[in-house]
C-alpha positions in Angstrom: 137.1 96.9 143.2 137.0 98.9 139.9 135.8 95.7 138.1 132.9 95.3 140.6 131.8 98.9 139.9 131.8 98.3 136.2 129.7 95.2 136.7 127.2 97.0 138.9 127.0 99.9 136.4 126.3 97.4 133.5 123.7 95.6 135.6 121.9 98.8 136.5 121.9 99.9 132.8 120.6 96.5 131.7 117.8 96.6 134.4 117.0 100.2 133.4 116.8 99.1 129.6 114.5 96.2 130.5 112.2 98.3 132.6 112.0 100.8 129.8 111.1 98.0 127.3 108.5 96.7 129.8 106.8 100.1 130.0 106.9 100.6 126.3 105.2 97.1 125.8 102.7 98.0 128.5 101.8 101.2 126.7 101.5 99.4 123.3 99.2 96.8 124.8 97.0 99.4 126.5 96.5 101.6 123.4 93.3 101.1 121.6 94.5 101.2 117.9 90.9 101.4 116.6 91.0 105.1 117.3 93.6 105.3 114.4 91.3 103.4 112.0 90.2 106.4 110.0 93.7 107.7 109.7 95.1 104.3 108.7 92.3 103.9 106.1 93.1 107.3 104.6 96.9 106.8 104.5 96.7 103.3 103.0 94.0 104.5 100.6 96.2 107.4 99.4 99.1 105.1 99.0 97.0 102.7 96.9 94.9 105.2 95.1 91.8 103.4 96.2 89.4 103.6 99.1 90.4 101.0 101.9 88.1 99.9 104.7 89.4 98.3 107.9 86.4 96.8 109.7 87.8 94.5 112.2 90.1 94.8 115.2 93.6 96.1 114.8 96.2 94.4 117.0 99.9 95.0 117.6 102.2 92.2 119.0 105.4 93.8 120.2 108.4 91.5 119.9 111.8 91.3 118.2 109.6 91.1 115.1 106.7 93.5 115.8 103.5 92.4 114.1 100.4 94.3 113.2 97.2 92.3 112.4 94.0 93.8 110.9 90.9 91.8 110.4 88.1 92.3 107.8 89.8 94.4 105.2 88.5 95.7 101.8 90.2 97.6 99.0 87.8 99.1 96.4 87.7 98.3 92.7 87.4 101.0 90.0 83.8 101.9 89.2 83.9 100.0 86.0 84.9 96.6 87.5 82.3 93.8 87.9 83.1 93.4 91.6 82.8 96.1 94.2 86.1 95.2 95.9 89.5 94.6 94.2 90.5 92.6 97.3 89.2 91.5 100.7 90.7 89.5 103.5 89.5 87.9 106.7 92.8 89.1 108.2 96.2 90.5 107.2 99.3 90.4 109.3 102.4 92.5 108.7 105.6 91.6 110.4 108.2 94.3 110.6 112.0 94.3 111.0 112.7 95.9 114.4 116.1 97.6 113.8 114.9 99.7 110.8 111.7 100.4 112.7 113.6 101.9 115.7 115.5 104.2 113.2 112.2 105.4 111.7 112.1 103.2 108.6 109.5 100.7 107.8 110.7 97.4 106.4 108.2 94.5 106.2 109.7 91.1 106.8 106.6 89.0 106.2 103.0 89.4 105.0 100.4 86.8 106.0 97.0 86.8 104.2 94.2 84.6 105.4 90.7 84.3 103.8 91.6 86.6 100.9 89.6 87.2 97.7 91.4 89.0 94.8 89.2 89.9 91.8 91.5 90.8 88.8 90.0 91.8 85.6 90.5 93.7 82.4 88.2 95.7 80.1 87.8 95.0 76.5 90.3 97.9 75.8 92.9 96.1 78.0 92.6 98.4 81.0 93.3 96.4 84.2 91.7 97.0 87.7 95.0 96.2 89.5 97.0 99.1 88.0 97.0 101.9 90.5 96.0 105.4 89.5 98.9 107.8 88.7 98.0 109.7 92.0 98.8 106.6 94.1 101.6 106.9 96.6 100.7 110.3 97.9 103.0 113.3 98.3 106.8 113.5 98.3 107.3 110.7 95.9 106.0 108.0 98.2 105.1 104.8 96.4 103.1 101.7 97.1 104.8 98.5 98.1 105.9 96.1 95.4 106.6 92.4 95.6 110.3 93.2 95.7 109.8 95.0 99.0 108.5 91.9 100.7 110.8 89.0 101.6 108.1 86.6 102.5 104.4 86.4 101.6 102.1 83.6 103.1 98.7 83.1 101.6 96.2 80.8 103.2 92.7 79.8 102.4 92.4 82.4 99.7 90.9 82.7 96.2 91.9 84.7 93.1 89.8 85.1 90.0 90.8 86.7 86.7 88.1 88.0 84.2 89.4 88.7 80.7 87.4 91.6 79.3 88.2 90.7 75.7 87.3 87.0 75.8 85.0 86.9 78.7 86.8 83.9 80.2 87.1 83.7 83.9 90.0 81.8 85.6 89.9 80.9 89.2 92.7 79.8 91.6 92.3 78.7 95.2 95.2 78.6 97.6 
């Protein structure tokens, strides 16, 4: 008798948890994330120390590995650079670890970049366009992501060019 009550209680708790997850997923799917576009551009821009433009749709796919996908992205270059954008992408997808996310920490599990163009260059004095300004990272000691923070990076149909400001030589790579 007591065992039957325990099973009923566990079943009720499980059903309640599943219903809560279903409601949370429905809310996530019904929210138009484009209303946060300006705030996202500002926060990412502060973290990078460069203007960021998110032109395309912003989508969230809730799962055990929640994923945010943004289309048509641009990150500005310094004024002295030969190209207006340091980087552009047809779309960028960030897959997060769920457990840390539930605890309020952001840990990226995988980054997928499709249709990217990265324009790296130096000036004759050796200054490079990929070095972030000292102000990057924003307040409270926040910092931009580094490659060490990312366990997996997938790059598809993308191009990188490097322009050496001293020699004038341009090197190109297509992935």
